[in-house]
N, CA and C atoms of all chains as a GROMACS GRO file, in nm:
protein
  573
    1MET      N    1  -1.384   0.285  -0.009
    1MET     CA    2  -1.494   0.429  -0.028
    1MET      C    3  -1.362   0.542  -0.087
    2ALA      N    4  -1.421   0.567  -0.156
    2ALA     CA    5  -1.318   0.630  -0.230
    2ALA      C    6  -1.376   0.788  -0.185
    3MET      N    7  -1.285   0.870  -0.132
    3MET     CA    8  -1.282   1.044  -0.132
    3MET      C    9  -1.315   1.086  -0.191
    4THR      N   10  -1.410   1.167  -0.144
    4THR     CA   11  -1.445   1.300  -0.320
    4THR      C   12  -1.461   1.460  -0.206
    5LYS      N   13  -1.474   1.486  -0.283
    5LYS     CA   14  -1.545   1.667  -0.292
    5LYS      C   15  -1.600   1.679  -0.175
    6ALA      N   16  -1.656   1.580  -0.187
    6ALA     CA   17  -1.742   1.607  -0.071
    6ALA      C   18  -1.756   1.598   0.090
    7ASP      N   19  -1.615   1.537   0.090
    7ASP     CA   20  -1.572   1.496   0.209
    7ASP      C   21  -1.494   1.607   0.256
    8ILE      N   22  -1.451   1.619   0.155
    8ILE     CA   23  -1.308   1.766   0.181
    8ILE      C   24  -1.405   1.821   0.191
    9VAL      N   25  -1.514   1.928   0.174
    9VAL     CA   26  -1.581   2.014   0.178
    9VAL      C   27  -1.622   2.010   0.353
   10GLU      N   28  -1.671   1.846   0.371
   10GLU     CA   29  -1.747   1.818   0.582
   10GLU      C   30  -1.622   1.836   0.621
   11GLU      N   31  -1.508   1.810   0.570
   11GLU     CA   32  -1.320   1.826   0.631
   11GLU      C   33  -1.350   1.986   0.734
   12VAL      N   34  -1.330   2.061   0.570
   12VAL     CA   35  -1.362   2.214   0.549
   12VAL      C   36  -1.423   2.305   0.629
   13PHE      N   37  -1.537   2.166   0.664
   13PHE     CA   38  -1.652   2.262   0.720
   13PHE      C   39  -1.582   2.298   0.908
   14LYS      N   40  -1.567   2.154   0.928
   14LYS     CA   41  -1.553   2.066   1.075
   14LYS      C   42  -1.502   2.099   1.136
   15LYS      N   43  -1.361   2.150   1.051
   15LYS     CA   44  -1.195   2.204   1.098
   15LYS      C   45  -1.194   2.370   1.122
   16LEU      N   46  -1.223   2.398   1.049
   16LEU     CA   47  -1.212   2.520   1.029
   16LEU      C   48  -1.289   2.584   1.098
   17GLY      N   49  -1.423   2.524   1.086
   17GLY     CA   50  -1.598   2.648   1.100
   17GLY      C   51  -1.600   2.715   1.038
   18PHE      N   52  -1.559   2.741   0.849
   18PHE     CA   53  -1.643   2.755   0.726
   18PHE      C   54  -1.789   2.704   0.750
   19SER      N   55  -1.865   2.800   0.704
   19SER     CA   56  -1.986   2.774   0.661
   19SER      C   57  -2.038   2.642   0.559
   20LYS      N   58  -2.104   2.574   0.509
   20LYS     CA   59  -2.105   2.462   0.424
   20LYS      C   60  -2.096   2.553   0.293
   21SER      N   61  -2.146   2.634   0.255
   21SER     CA   62  -2.184   2.730   0.113
   21SER      C   63  -2.016   2.760   0.103
   22GLN      N   64  -1.908   2.798   0.213
   22GLN     CA   65  -1.853   2.904   0.236
   22GLN      C   66  -1.740   2.791   0.210
   23ALA      N   67  -1.652   2.708   0.260
   23ALA     CA   68  -1.634   2.577   0.253
   23ALA      C   69  -1.633   2.574   0.124
   24SER      N   70  -1.741   2.519   0.051
   24SER     CA   71  -1.814   2.465  -0.082
   24SER      C   72  -1.738   2.524  -0.140
   25GLU      N   73  -1.742   2.686  -0.108
   25GLU     CA   74  -1.725   2.717  -0.270
   25GLU      C   75  -1.528   2.749  -0.315
   26ILE      N   76  -1.494   2.764  -0.175
   26ILE     CA   77  -1.358   2.802  -0.134
   26ILE      C   78  -1.339   2.638  -0.152
   27VAL      N   79  -1.378   2.527  -0.181
   27VAL     CA   80  -1.360   2.442  -0.229
   27VAL      C   81  -1.241   2.417  -0.364
   28GLU      N   82  -1.426   2.420  -0.388
   28GLU     CA   83  -1.488   2.453  -0.559
   28GLU      C   84  -1.347   2.497  -0.574
   29THR      N   85  -1.316   2.692  -0.610
   29THR     CA   86  -1.277   2.796  -0.660
   29THR      C   87  -1.057   2.743  -0.672
   30VAL      N   88  -1.007   2.616  -0.535
   30VAL     CA   89  -0.953   2.569  -0.549
   30VAL      C   90  -0.837   2.520  -0.683
   31PHE      N   91  -0.993   2.350  -0.749
   31PHE     CA   92  -0.942   2.323  -0.829
   31PHE      C   93  -0.963   2.361  -0.920
   32GLU      N   94  -1.099   2.456  -0.951
   32GLU     CA   95  -1.132   2.506  -1.002
   32GLU      C   96  -0.968   2.584  -1.126
   33THR      N   97  -0.826   2.650  -1.007
   33THR     CA   98  -0.772   2.737  -1.021
   33THR      C   99  -0.707   2.622  -1.088
   34MET      N  100  -0.698   2.558  -1.067
   34MET     CA  101  -0.603   2.399  -1.052
   34MET      C  102  -0.629   2.377  -1.193
   35LYS      N  103  -0.736   2.349  -1.253
   35LYS     CA  104  -0.777   2.310  -1.319
   35LYS      C  105  -0.776   2.457  -1.459
   36GLU      N  106  -0.694   2.539  -1.469
   36GLU     CA  107  -0.701   2.645  -1.563
   36GLU      C  108  -0.552   2.687  -1.588
   37THR      N  109  -0.507   2.640  -1.431
   37THR     CA  110  -0.360   2.635  -1.448
   37THR      C  111  -0.298   2.516  -1.552
   38LEU      N  112  -0.422   2.424  -1.531
   38LEU     CA  113  -0.316   2.326  -1.664
   38LEU      C  114  -0.338   2.293  -1.844
   39GLU      N  115  -0.474   2.389  -1.814
   39GLU     CA  116  -0.564   2.438  -1.900
   39GLU      C  117  -0.436   2.499  -2.002
   40ARG      N  118  -0.363   2.568  -1.932
   40ARG     CA  119  -0.281   2.720  -1.963
   40ARG      C  120  -0.190   2.633  -2.039
   41GLY      N  121  -0.153   2.518  -2.038
   41GLY     CA  122   0.008   2.358  -1.968
   41GLY      C  123   0.068   2.442  -1.899
   42GLU      N  124   0.032   2.561  -1.831
   42GLU     CA  125   0.162   2.531  -1.731
   42GLU      C  126   0.174   2.410  -1.597
   43LYS      N  127   0.277   2.459  -1.526
   43LYS     CA  128   0.274   2.368  -1.371
   43LYS      C  129   0.231   2.416  -1.296
   44LEU      N  130   0.164   2.285  -1.191
   44LEU     CA  131   0.112   2.326  -1.080
   44LEU      C  132   0.167   2.245  -0.991
   45LYS      N  133   0.276   2.325  -0.895
   45LYS     CA  134   0.363   2.325  -0.769
   45LYS      C  135   0.296   2.317  -0.606
   46ILE      N  136   0.271   2.143  -0.554
   46ILE     CA  137   0.180   2.144  -0.468
   46ILE      C  138   0.275   2.172  -0.377
   47SER      N  139   0.334   2.215  -0.315
   47SER     CA  140   0.460   2.186  -0.197
   47SER      C  141   0.409   2.091  -0.053
   48GLY      N  142   0.534   1.940  -0.110
   48GLY     CA  143   0.433   1.894  -0.011
   48GLY      C  144   0.291   1.731  -0.040
   49PHE      N  145   0.259   1.798  -0.189
   49PHE     CA  146   0.174   1.736  -0.248
   49PHE      C  147   0.236   1.646  -0.406
   50GLY      N  148   0.303   1.750  -0.426
   50GLY     CA  149   0.322   1.679  -0.567
   50GLY      C  150   0.300   1.795  -0.638
   51ASN      N  151   0.298   1.793  -0.770
   51ASN     CA  152   0.307   1.813  -0.931
   51ASN      C  153   0.301   1.838  -1.083
   52PHE      N  154   0.170   1.866  -1.054
   52PHE     CA  155   0.122   1.831  -1.233
   52PHE      C  156   0.210   1.889  -1.318
   53VAL      N  157   0.180   1.812  -1.391
   53VAL     CA  158   0.246   1.863  -1.491
   53VAL      C  159   0.225   1.834  -1.643
   54PRO      N  160   0.161   1.971  -1.740
   54PRO     CA  161   0.114   1.941  -1.832
   54PRO      C  162   0.248   1.915  -1.953
   55ARG      N  163   0.244   1.829  -2.046
   55ARG     CA  164   0.333   1.758  -2.125
   55ARG      C  165   0.313   1.727  -2.234
   56ASP      N  166   0.332   1.759  -2.351
   56ASP     CA  167   0.283   1.785  -2.533
   56ASP      C  168   0.317   1.689  -2.603
   57LYS      N  169   0.258   1.585  -2.626
   57LYS     CA  170   0.295   1.483  -2.697
   57LYS      C  171   0.301   1.552  -2.862
   58LYS      N  172   0.399   1.456  -2.944
   58LYS     CA  173   0.372   1.449  -3.030
   58LYS      C  174   0.263   1.372  -3.148
   59THR      N  175   0.241   1.282  -3.256
   59THR     CA  176   0.158   1.240  -3.312
   59THR      C  177   0.213   1.092  -3.292
   60ARG      N  178   0.206   1.022  -3.303
   60ARG     CA  179   0.287   0.920  -3.299
   60ARG      C  180   0.192   0.829  -3.331
   61ILE      N  181   0.200   0.626  -3.366
   61ILE     CA  182   0.220   0.559  -3.506
   61ILE      C  183   0.134   0.459  -3.360
   62GLY      N  184   0.001   0.415  -3.353
   62GLY     CA  185  -0.052   0.326  -3.237
   62GLY      C  186  -0.119   0.203  -3.280
   63ARG      N  187  -0.123   0.171  -3.238
   63ARG     CA  188  -0.172   0.011  -3.269
   63ARG      C  189  -0.263  -0.018  -3.254
   64ASN      N  190  -0.410  -0.136  -3.330
   64ASN     CA  191  -0.556  -0.144  -3.267
   64ASN      C  192  -0.472  -0.205  -3.136
   65PRO      N  193  -0.529  -0.307  -3.050
   65PRO     CA  194  -0.449  -0.397  -2.998
   65PRO      C  195  -0.522  -0.543  -3.014
   66LYS      N  196  -0.667  -0.498  -3.026
   66LYS     CA  197  -0.771  -0.588  -3.103
   66LYS      C  198  -0.785  -0.680  -3.247
   67THR      N  199  -0.744  -0.507  -3.304
   67THR     CA  200  -0.677  -0.548  -3.453
   67THR      C  201  -0.624  -0.580  -3.465
   68GLY      N  202  -0.455  -0.493  -3.404
   68GLY     CA  203  -0.359  -0.490  -3.471
   68GLY      C  204  -0.350  -0.373  -3.591
   69GLU      N  205  -0.496  -0.392  -3.570
   69GLU     CA  206  -0.462  -0.255  -3.749
   69GLU      C  207  -0.376  -0.109  -3.667
   70ALA      N  208  -0.286  -0.082  -3.723
   70ALA     CA  209  -0.163   0.087  -3.716
   70ALA      C  210  -0.298   0.202  -3.738
   71ILE      N  211  -0.264   0.243  -3.639
   71ILE     CA  212  -0.332   0.386  -3.626
   71ILE      C  213  -0.307   0.472  -3.521
   72GLU      N  214  -0.364   0.603  -3.634
   72GLU     CA  215  -0.256   0.780  -3.580
   72GLU      C  216  -0.324   0.785  -3.427
   73ILE      N  217  -0.245   0.778  -3.348
   73ILE     CA  218  -0.260   0.924  -3.218
   73ILE      C  219  -0.216   1.090  -3.260
   74SER      N  220  -0.355   1.109  -3.225
   74SER     CA  221  -0.303   1.270  -3.249
   74SER      C  222  -0.192   1.340  -3.146
   75ALA      N  223  -0.178   1.402  -3.177
   75ALA     CA  224  -0.040   1.515  -3.086
   75ALA      C  225  -0.150   1.555  -3.027
   76ARG      N  226  -0.133   1.542  -2.887
   76ARG     CA  227  -0.240   1.627  -2.777
   76ARG      C  228  -0.144   1.654  -2.659
   77ARG      N  229  -0.224   1.661  -2.558
   77ARG     CA  230  -0.150   1.787  -2.464
   77ARG      C  231  -0.252   1.622  -2.352
   78VAL      N  232  -0.113   1.570  -2.236
   78VAL     CA  233  -0.113   1.549  -2.104
   78VAL      C  234  -0.104   1.546  -1.988
   79VAL      N  235  -0.215   1.521  -1.914
   79VAL     CA  236  -0.078   1.585  -1.764
   79VAL      C  237  -0.020   1.487  -1.648
   80THR      N  238   0.056   1.487  -1.667
   80THR     CA  239   0.092   1.395  -1.558
   80THR      C  240   0.193   1.471  -1.373
   81PHE      N  241   0.160   1.337  -1.328
   81PHE     CA  242   0.168   1.359  -1.144
   81PHE      C  243   0.267   1.328  -1.176
   82LYS      N  244   0.427   1.368  -1.026
   82LYS     CA  245   0.460   1.315  -0.985
   82LYS      C  246   0.460   1.360  -0.819
   83ALA      N  247   0.475   1.287  -0.744
   83ALA     CA  248   0.390   1.271  -0.552
   83ALA      C  249   0.536   1.312  -0.554
   84SER      N  250   0.532   1.390  -0.443
   84SER     CA  251   0.621   1.482  -0.354
   84SER      C  252   0.675   1.390  -0.293
   85PRO      N  253   0.850   1.365  -0.250
   85PRO     CA  254   0.883   1.271  -0.131
   85PRO      C  255   0.856   1.321   0.014
   86VAL      N  256   0.729   1.411   0.046
   86VAL     CA  257   0.737   1.361   0.168
   86VAL      C  258   0.559   1.319   0.164
   87LEU      N  259   0.467   1.313   0.050
   87LEU     CA  260   0.368   1.265  -0.001
   87LEU      C  261   0.390   1.095   0.063
   88LYS      N  262   0.505   1.029  -0.018
   88LYS     CA  263   0.569   0.909  -0.086
   88LYS      C  264   0.594   0.882   0.124
   89ALA      N  265   0.623   0.956   0.182
   89ALA     CA  266   0.654   0.921   0.288
   89ALA      C  267   0.639   0.876   0.414
   90ARG      N  268   0.505   0.921   0.372
   90ARG     CA  269   0.347   0.970   0.458
   90ARG      C  270   0.291   0.840   0.385
   91MET      N  271   0.281   0.811   0.265
   91MET     CA  272   0.267   0.714   0.206
   91MET      C  273   0.316   0.587   0.295
   92ASN      N  274   0.431   0.502   0.339
   92ASN     CA  275   0.565   0.447   0.368
   92ASN      C  276   0.592   0.437   0.525
   93ALA      N  277   0.494   0.532   0.548
   93ALA     CA  278   0.550   0.533   0.750
   93ALA      C  279   0.487   0.351   0.814
   94MET      N  280   0.307   2.715  -1.121
   94MET     CA  281   0.182   2.818  -1.012
   94MET      C  282   0.229   2.712  -0.876
   95THR      N  283   0.296   2.802  -0.769
   95THR     CA  284   0.264   2.753  -0.734
   95THR      C  285   0.201   2.718  -0.603
   96LYS      N  286   0.239   2.664  -0.448
   96LYS     CA  287   0.116   2.723  -0.408
   96LYS      C  288   0.077   2.765  -0.353
   97SER      N  289   0.158   2.926  -0.286
   97SER     CA  290   0.106   3.047  -0.265
   97SER      C  291   0.085   3.084  -0.313
   98GLN      N  292   0.148   3.050  -0.468
   98GLN     CA  293   0.079   3.127  -0.566
   98GLN      C  294  -0.078   3.080  -0.620
   99LEU      N  295  -0.149   3.008  -0.561
   99LEU     CA  296  -0.206   2.934  -0.599
   99LEU      C  297  -0.360   2.959  -0.482
  100ILE      N  298  -0.312   3.009  -0.347
  100ILE     CA  299  -0.356   3.065  -0.283
  100ILE      C  300  -0.367   3.238  -0.293
  101GLU      N  301  -0.299   3.342  -0.387
  101GLU     CA  302  -0.282   3.401  -0.382
  101GLU      C  303  -0.440   3.456  -0.447
  102THR      N  304  -0.389   3.307  -0.563
  102THR     CA  305  -0.540   3.351  -0.717
  102THR      C  306  -0.642   3.387  -0.657
  103VAL      N  307  -0.688   3.221  -0.541
  103VAL     CA  308  -0.774   3.195  -0.560
  103VAL      C  309  -0.897   3.327  -0.453
  104THR      N  310  -0.790   3.355  -0.305
  104THR     CA  311  -0.850   3.433  -0.255
  104THR      C  312  -0.887   3.563  -0.381
  105SER      N  313  -0.792   3.626  -0.457
  105SER     CA  314  -0.891   3.781  -0.479
  105SER      C  315  -0.973   3.742  -0.558
  106ARG      N  316  -1.022   3.540  -0.575
  106ARG     CA  317  -1.145   3.529  -0.641
  106ARG      C  318  -1.247   3.468  -0.535
  107ILE      N  319  -1.204   3.500  -0.438
  107ILE     CA  320  -1.373   3.499  -0.338
  107ILE      C  321  -1.375   3.595  -0.284
  108GLN      N  322  -1.460   3.697  -0.245
  108GLN     CA  323  -1.519   3.787  -0.126
  108GLN      C  324  -1.511   3.776  -0.023
  109ASN      N  325  -1.456   3.860   0.029
  109ASN     CA  326  -1.450   3.905   0.207
  109ASN      C  327  -1.398   3.699   0.254
  110VAL      N  328  -1.282   3.743   0.182
  110VAL     CA  329  -1.217   3.628   0.205
  110VAL      C  330  -1.074   3.638   0.254
  111SER      N  331  -0.993   3.582   0.374
  111SER     CA  332  -0.884   3.609   0.381
  111SER      C  333  -0.740   3.548   0.285
  112LYS      N  334  -0.635   3.535   0.274
  112LYS     CA  335  -0.550   3.525   0.246
  112LYS      C  336  -0.521   3.368   0.340
  113LYS      N  337  -0.534   3.406   0.473
  113LYS     CA  338  -0.493   3.285   0.594
  113LYS      C  339  -0.627   3.257   0.648
  114ASP      N  340  -0.733   3.263   0.538
  114ASP     CA  341  -0.841   3.139   0.495
  114ASP      C  342  -0.845   3.110   0.475
  115VAL      N  343  -0.818   3.087   0.250
  115VAL     CA  344  -0.763   3.027   0.186
  115VAL      C  345  -0.614   2.944   0.179
  116GLU      N  346  -0.530   3.037   0.237
  116GLU     CA  347  -0.428   2.925   0.298
  116GLU      C  348  -0.446   2.779   0.382
  117LEU      N  349  -0.537   2.820   0.460
  117LEU     CA  350  -0.612   2.694   0.606
  117LEU      C  351  -0.670   2.643   0.505
  118VAL      N  352  -0.726   2.632   0.430
  118VAL     CA  353  -0.818   2.587   0.343
  118VAL      C  354  -0.788   2.469   0.274
  119VAL      N  355  -0.647   2.516   0.193
  119VAL     CA  356  -0.577   2.440   0.007
  119VAL      C  357  -0.516   2.400   0.199
  120GLU      N  358  -0.465   2.373   0.273
  120GLU     CA  359  -0.392   2.291   0.350
  120GLU      C  360  -0.481   2.196   0.368
  121THR      N  361  -0.581   2.250   0.444
  121THR     CA  362  -0.678   2.138   0.436
  121THR      C  363  -0.707   2.034   0.330
  122ILE      N  364  -0.744   2.078   0.219
  122ILE     CA  365  -0.785   1.958   0.137
  122ILE      C  366  -0.626   1.924   0.108
  123PHE      N  367  -0.492   1.917   0.121
  123PHE     CA  368  -0.370   1.816   0.030
  123PHE      C  369  -0.358   1.768   0.186
  124GLY      N  370  -0.416   1.811   0.217
  124GLY     CA  371  -0.363   1.737   0.478
  124GLY      C  372  -0.486   1.637   0.408
  125CYS      N  373  -0.613   1.644   0.339
  125CYS     CA  374  -0.726   1.519   0.380
  125CYS      C  375  -0.635   1.412   0.253
  126MET      N  376  -0.601   1.504   0.164
  126MET     CA  377  -0.561   1.386   0.010
  126MET      C  378  -0.479   1.311   0.060
  127THR      N  379  -0.363   1.351   0.144
  127THR     CA  380  -0.231   1.331   0.176
  127THR      C  381  -0.307   1.163   0.268
  128ASP      N  382  -0.317   1.199   0.336
  128ASP     CA  383  -0.416   1.124   0.501
  128ASP      C  384  -0.517   1.015   0.392
  129ALA      N  385  -0.523   1.046   0.301
  129ALA     CA  386  -0.652   0.892   0.240
  129ALA      C  387  -0.536   0.837   0.130
  130LEU      N  388  -0.507   0.910   0.105
  130LEU     CA  389  -0.366   0.792   0.005
  130LEU      C  390  -0.268   0.761   0.143
  131ALA      N  391  -0.254   0.782   0.283
  131ALA     CA  392  -0.217   0.698   0.305
  131ALA      C  393  -0.230   0.575   0.421
  132LYS      N  394  -0.386   0.543   0.381
  132LYS     CA  395  -0.473   0.507   0.441
  132LYS      C  396  -0.559   0.387   0.337
  133ASP      N  397  -0.405   0.432   0.218
  133ASP     CA  398  -0.503   0.338   0.090
  133ASP      C  399  -0.641   0.373   0.068
  134GLU      N  400  -0.660   0.432   0.118
  134GLU     CA  401  -0.781   0.514   0.056
  134GLU      C  402  -0.821   0.575  -0.053
  135ARG      N  403  -0.892   0.528  -0.237
  135ARG     CA  404  -0.858   0.560  -0.336
  135ARG      C  405  -0.985   0.769  -0.268
  136ILE      N  406  -0.864   0.830  -0.409
  136ILE     CA  407  -0.957   0.975  -0.396
  136ILE      C  408  -0.996   1.004  -0.531
  137GLU      N  409  -1.161   1.062  -0.536
  137GLU     CA  410  -1.171   1.114  -0.653
  137GLU      C  411  -1.303   1.215  -0.683
  138ILE      N  412  -1.198   1.336  -0.756
  138ILE     CA  413  -1.223   1.470  -0.729
  138ILE      C  414  -1.267   1.497  -0.913
  139ARG      N  415  -1.356   1.517  -0.859
  139ARG     CA  416  -1.464   1.458  -1.023
  139ARG      C  417  -1.446   1.566  -1.120
  140GLY      N  418  -1.396   1.635  -1.179
  140GLY     CA  419  -1.324   1.669  -1.367
  140GLY      C  420  -1.189   1.692  -1.329
  141LEU      N  421  -1.157   1.718  -1.215
  141LEU     CA  422  -1.003   1.672  -1.200
  141LEU      C  423  -0.933   1.577  -1.227
  142GLY      N  424  -0.982   1.455  -1.182
  142GLY     CA  425  -0.908   1.338  -1.157
  142GLY      C  426  -0.909   1.227  -1.029
  143SER      N  427  -0.888   1.096  -1.013
  143SER     CA  428  -0.810   1.033  -0.881
  143SER      C  429  -0.736   0.963  -0.868
  144PHE      N  430  -0.679   1.039  -0.818
  144PHE     CA  431  -0.565   0.955  -0.713
  144PHE      C  432  -0.573   0.789  -0.598
  145VAL      N  433  -0.496   0.686  -0.657
  145VAL     CA  434  -0.520   0.574  -0.647
  145VAL      C  435  -0.311   0.545  -0.624
  146ALA      N  436  -0.343   0.510  -0.422
  146ALA     CA  437  -0.206   0.417  -0.421
  146ALA      C  438  -0.153   0.274  -0.516
  147LYS      N  439  -0.047   0.297  -0.484
  147LYS     CA  440  -0.071   0.119  -0.613
  147LYS      C  441   0.072   0.074  -0.556
  148THR      N  442   0.046  -0.063  -0.482
  148THR     CA  443   0.186  -0.138  -0.424
  148THR      C  444   0.358  -0.205  -0.522
  149ARG      N  445   0.415  -0.125  -0.508
  149ARG     CA  446   0.531  -0.201  -0.644
  149ARG      C  447   0.635  -0.285  -0.475
  150ASP      N  448   0.680  -0.434  -0.566
  150ASP     CA  449   0.741  -0.532  -0.455
  150ASP      C  450   0.867  -0.472  -0.467
  151ALA      N  451   0.887  -0.566  -0.388
  151ALA     CA  452   1.063  -0.521  -0.352
  151ALA      C  453   1.135  -0.584  -0.466
  152ARG      N  454   1.170  -0.574  -0.554
  152ARG     CA  455   1.275  -0.588  -0.589
  152ARG      C  456   1.397  -0.532  -0.642
  153GLU      N  457   1.510  -0.692  -0.665
  153GLU     CA  458   1.659  -0.650  -0.689
  153GLU      C  459   1.710  -0.581  -0.750
  154GLY      N  460   1.804  -0.464  -0.732
  154GLY     CA  461   1.832  -0.373  -0.754
  154GLY      C  462   1.951  -0.324  -0.772
  155ARG      N  463   2.023  -0.288  -0.823
  155ARG     CA  464   2.164  -0.228  -0.836
  155ARG      C  465   2.215  -0.108  -0.822
  156ASN      N  466   2.323  -0.078  -0.713
  156ASN     CA  467   2.379   0.034  -0.701
  156ASN      C  468   2.448   0.094  -0.824
  157PRO      N  469   2.407   0.238  -0.893
  157PRO     CA  470   2.440   0.209  -1.047
  157PRO      C  471   2.609   0.319  -1.011
  158LYS      N  472   2.606   0.363  -0.907
  158LYS     CA  473   2.773   0.409  -0.938
  158LYS      C  474   2.843   0.267  -0.915
  159THR      N  475   2.843   0.172  -0.818
  159THR     CA  476   2.930   0.024  -0.788
  159THR      C  477   2.872  -0.056  -0.861
  160GLY      N  478   2.761  -0.118  -0.965
  160GLY     CA  479   2.746  -0.201  -0.969
  160GLY      C  480   2.677  -0.332  -0.867
  161GLU      N  481   2.744  -0.249  -0.727
  161GLU     CA  482   2.690  -0.318  -0.560
  161GLU      C  483   2.526  -0.443  -0.595
  162LYS      N  484   2.408  -0.554  -0.567
  162LYS     CA  485   2.344  -0.543  -0.602
  162LYS      C  486   2.254  -0.485  -0.426
  163VAL      N  487   2.143  -0.489  -0.439
  163VAL     CA  488   2.080  -0.398  -0.335
  163VAL      C  489   1.941  -0.404  -0.395
  164THR      N  490   1.814  -0.447  -0.226
  164THR     CA  491   1.691  -0.509  -0.245
  164THR      C  492   1.619  -0.387  -0.217
  165VAL      N  493   1.538  -0.326  -0.310
  165VAL     CA  494   1.450  -0.233  -0.323
  165VAL      C  495   1.373  -0.266  -0.238
  166PRO      N  496   1.317  -0.185  -0.138
  166PRO     CA  497   1.247  -0.249  -0.027
  166PRO      C  498   1.033  -0.205  -0.162
  167ARG      N  499   0.983  -0.272  -0.072
  167ARG     CA  500   0.817  -0.305  -0.142
  167ARG      C  501   0.764  -0.150  -0.120
  168LYS      N  502   0.696  -0.122  -0.217
  168LYS     CA  503   0.687   0.062  -0.102
  168LYS      C  504   0.509   0.093  -0.209
  169ARG      N  505   0.434   0.204  -0.159
  169ARG     CA  506   0.380   0.257  -0.228
  169ARG      C  507   0.398   0.334  -0.262
  170THR      N  508   0.317   0.408  -0.394
  170THR     CA  509   0.396   0.500  -0.446
  170THR      C  510   0.196   0.562  -0.490
  171PRO      N  511   0.144   0.724  -0.519
  171PRO     CA  512  -0.014   0.690  -0.593
  171PRO      C  513   0.037   0.745  -0.747
  172PHE      N  514  -0.066   0.692  -0.796
  172PHE     CA  515  -0.079   0.677  -0.926
  172PHE      C  516  -0.213   0.823  -0.959
  173PHE      N  517  -0.224   0.918  -1.006
  173PHE     CA  518  -0.320   1.036  -1.126
  173PHE      C  519  -0.350   0.969  -1.227
  174THR      N  520  -0.480   0.987  -1.235
  174THR     CA  521  -0.579   0.986  -1.426
  174THR      C  522  -0.612   1.065  -1.406
  175VAL      N  523  -0.601   1.115  -1.505
  175VAL     CA  524  -0.676   1.237  -1.575
  175VAL      C  525  -0.814   1.267  -1.517
  176GLY      N  526  -0.868   1.374  -1.498
  176GLY     CA  527  -1.059   1.341  -1.513
  176GLY      C  528  -1.091   1.339  -1.637
  177LYS      N  529  -1.236   1.335  -1.745
  177LYS     CA  530  -1.253   1.387  -1.783
  177LYS      C  531  -1.298   1.512  -1.837
  178GLU      N  532  -1.335   1.540  -1.768
  178GLU     CA  533  -1.303   1.702  -1.809
  178GLU      C  534  -1.221   1.770  -1.790
  179LEU      N  535  -1.052   1.790  -1.698
  179LEU     CA  536  -0.967   1.828  -1.741
  179LEU      C  537  -0.883   1.790  -1.883
  180LYS      N  538  -0.904   1.724  -1.930
  180LYS     CA  539  -0.878   1.588  -2.011
  180LYS      C  540  -0.891   1.684  -2.095
  181GLU      N  541  -1.048   1.688  -2.106
  181GLU     CA  542  -1.050   1.773  -2.232
  181GLU      C  543  -1.024   1.959  -2.285
  182ARG      N  544  -1.020   1.972  -2.163
  182ARG     CA  545  -0.995   2.092  -2.154
  182ARG      C  546  -0.900   2.185  -2.193
  183VAL      N  547  -0.824   2.050  -2.105
  183VAL     CA  548  -0.662   2.111  -2.153
  183VAL      C  549  -0.672   2.117  -2.278
  184ASN      N  550  -0.687   1.952  -2.410
  184ASN     CA  551  -0.714   1.975  -2.544
  184ASN      C  552  -0.787   2.085  -2.624
  185VAL      N  553  -0.833   2.134  -2.549
  185VAL     CA  554  -0.929   2.218  -2.660
  185VAL      C  555  -0.873   2.292  -2.585
  186LYS      N  556  -0.759   2.351  -2.550
  186LYS     CA  557  -0.668   2.532  -2.537
  186LYS      C  558  -0.597   2.481  -2.608
  187ARG      N  559  -0.492   2.357  -2.602
  187ARG     CA  560  -0.396   2.321  -2.720
  187ARG      C  561  -0.436   2.339  -2.849
  188ALA      N  562  -0.535   2.242  -2.877
  188ALA     CA  563  -0.678   2.246  -3.112
  188ALA      C  564  -0.661   2.348  -3.060
  189ALA      N  565  -0.709   2.516  -2.956
  189ALA     CA  566  -0.720   2.639  -3.057
  189ALA      C  567  -0.602   2.724  -3.102
  190ARG      N  568  -0.524   2.683  -3.029
  190ARG     CA  569  -0.364   2.752  -3.008
  190ARG      C  570  -0.313   2.693  -3.198
  191ALA      N  571  -0.364   2.594  -3.218
  191ALA     CA  572  -0.314   2.529  -3.304
  191ALA      C  573  -0.275   2.586  -3.434
   0.00000   0.00000   0.00000
């Protein structure tokens, strides 16, 4: 079973004693602020977890893997994630 | 933006909440996410993206300095896939500027 935002809200509610609606509001605002930061093209560094980095990709020629046809892949911005050594250590403990 | 700047921004956007409270919530969020990945559990944050732990097999590597052969042990790494909403939002802003 995958962990979802609802599970995180539940944990904040149980562990920290906020009301359900307050826990939900704060958690939502945290994720929304993260999205807005990346939307602006700004790097987001969460120490102990990892960095989210928006990267601008230039237009390039790709291929439709099914037909082999060459197609242009438009310039775009993508978000990459690099895990912190702390997170990697926790996953390999 | 760093974690402490994120905490400050969130605090300023919500009424009647202290910076300390937001700090505790932020630590809980990333703590939960770290625990999930440590347990090999997938994380799905609608709109942001999903995280999944993948295992990289042990392999023969080489010390680039000495050329000596070393065994790189099997290890687990998290992978992030951007969610639909974030993927689109990141590109809308970009298109508007161009």
